[in-house]
C-alpha positions, 0 to 999 in steps of 0.5 A, a space after each residue: 619510932 622511939 622504941 629505945 629511949 637511950 641517949 643517942 650518941 653523936 654519930 647516931 644523931 647525925 645518922 638519924 638526922 641524915 636519913 630523916 632528911 632523905 625522907 623529909 618534906 623538903 627532899 623527898 618530893 624532889 628526889 627522883 631516885 628515892 621516889 622510884 625506890 618507894 614504888 618498888 615495895 610499898 614505900 620500903 627502901 632497903 638499908 643496903 640501898 640507903 648506904 649507897 647515898 654518899 652523905 650517909 655512907 660517909 657517916 657509917 657503913 653499918 646497918 646496925 648503926 642505922 637501926 639503932 639511930 632510928 630506934 632512938 629517934 623521937 621524931 616518929 617520921 620513919 619506921 623499920 621493917 620487922 626484920 630491921 633490913 628496910 626503912 620507910 616513911 611512917 604512914 601516919 606522916 604523909 607528905 604535905 600538899 604543896 599549896 599556898 598555905 603550905 608555902 606560907 607556913 614554910 616561909 614563916 618558920 624559916 630564918 636567914 643567917 649570914 656571916 659564916 666563913 666561906 670554908 665552913 662545912 655543914 657539920 660545923 654549922 649543924 654543931 653550932 645550931 645544936 640545941 637551938 631548936 628543932 630543924 627540918 632543913 638547912 640550905 647552904 646558899 651557893 653562887 653559880 659556881 657552886 661556891 658557898 656564899 656565907 649564908 644559909 636558910 634554916 627551916 624549923 619544925 614550927 613557926 614558934 621554934 623560928 621565933 624563939 631562935 630569932 630571940 636568942 642572944 647567942 646567935 649574933 656571932 660565930 667564931 668572932 664573925 658578926 652574924 646577920 639573922 633575919 626571918 625569911 620574910 624580913 630577908 625578902 623584904 630587905 632584898 626587895 628594897 635593895 633591888 629597888 634602890 639598886 634599880 633607882 641608882 642604876 637609872 640615875 647613873 644612866 641618866 647622868 652618863 647620858 647627860 654627860 655624853 650629851 654634854 660632851 657631844 654638845 661641847 665638841 660641836 660647839 667648839 667646831 661651830 666656834 672655829 667655823 664661824 670665826 670673823 663673822 660677828 659685828 658688834 654695834 652700839 649707840 642711841 638706837 631709837 625705834 630700831 628693830 632687827 629688820 632694820 639691820 637686815 635692810 641696812 646690810 641687804 646686798 652686802 652680807 647675809 645676816 644669820 642672827 640678830 642679837 638685839 632687843 628693841 630699846 637696847 643700846 647695843 647688840 651683835 650681828 652674826 653673818 653667814 660669812 666675813 663680817 668685815 667684808 659685809 661692813 666695808 661694803 655697807 659703809 662704801 654704799 652709804 657714803 663712808 658712814 654707816 647709820 641706821 635710821 639716822 642714828 649714829 652707830 659705833 661698829 666693831 668686828 669682834 675677835 679673839 676671846 670676846 668673839 668666842 664668848 659672844 658667839 657661844 651665847 648666840 649659839 645657845 640662844 639659837 638652841 633655846 629658840 629652836 627648843 621652844 619652837 619644837 615644844 609649841 609644835 610650830 616652826 618658830 618665827 624668823 625675819 627678826 620681827 618678833 619681840 623676843 631677843 635674838 629670835 633670828 634673822 631671815 636665815 635662822 636655822 642654818 646654824 641650829 645645833 642639836 646634840 646626838 641622842 643616846 639610848 641607855 638601858 639599866 640592868 637590875 641585879 638579880 638576887 640568886 635564889 636558893 640553889 637546886 636541891 641536893 640529896 647530900 649535905 656536901 657535893 657528892 654522888 648518890 647511887 648510880 641513878 640518873 637523878 639530880 643530887 639533893 643536899 641535906 639543907 639544900 
């Protein structure tokens, strides 16, 4: 417009900036009320109607100040009617087409700034940004409770303006607050990396919690098994030449049922786990063999385990059972029983009765979502516009 090249007063600068925001690229496409007004009179909107907008009304209630502000503005975005009672967007500056090219350009001329006090006003931010570049839009970012988060998005008129702003040395602090200043592109890259890291940490935490719960369940069930099977272990040692696990099953056949043989061929000692009292089975076998219990003519020393030694040995046997069961499942087979295999502790005829599995628990992780820009508001601060059924827009929102 620039009919009058006089210097603008502070209030005229604010008024011009506010009205140009209403008709600007960011607000106008989303302002239902204002778009309806444009349809009534070939794009013209009475100044009387504009003065009903709360943000503008808080700056001035005089049409003459609006006229003076727009006459001195150098943007050329708006024009006044001949009688100076109406305003419209210049026909020489049509709204841009919102396509991928436009969105990409918008991204490259936008800047993210964080570090403002939570009780700051938009006017204070605008004052700090004064003379730091031509600004089209400021968005004060808010949470779901509409509370300011301390960060803003600023859209400059050109990509070059945003680059010059990022190079400034006087934007690193605000009233002793250290500021984080990034291009919008860098900001989104940073948030993407943070989300990726958070997701990885959440999954790792879930795995750890799952493993800990599994461990707790296993330890609890292990304790129950240890309590249930007290007095069931019989330890043996000696020169066990040509002795196999099957020989122990034959020796105690009819005297006691062996659940697990912890013995490797060629070893000089091992342990038998009975399904019942080990001492009773041993006494019956001794009596049946004339008072001395040998195996394949090998003299053997026998000992019923008790106390801590019994718990430690029993724990190892149970763990060996678990490992054997897991291996058999991994092969897709049932595993061997009866004690004929070569592996240590592959089990007796009743292998499987003491199989031990922890419970499985499913966990889900959640990704923290970065709350995007708030819905546009016509006013800079929370305020009501004219009596129309529209969503309020915010200058810089």
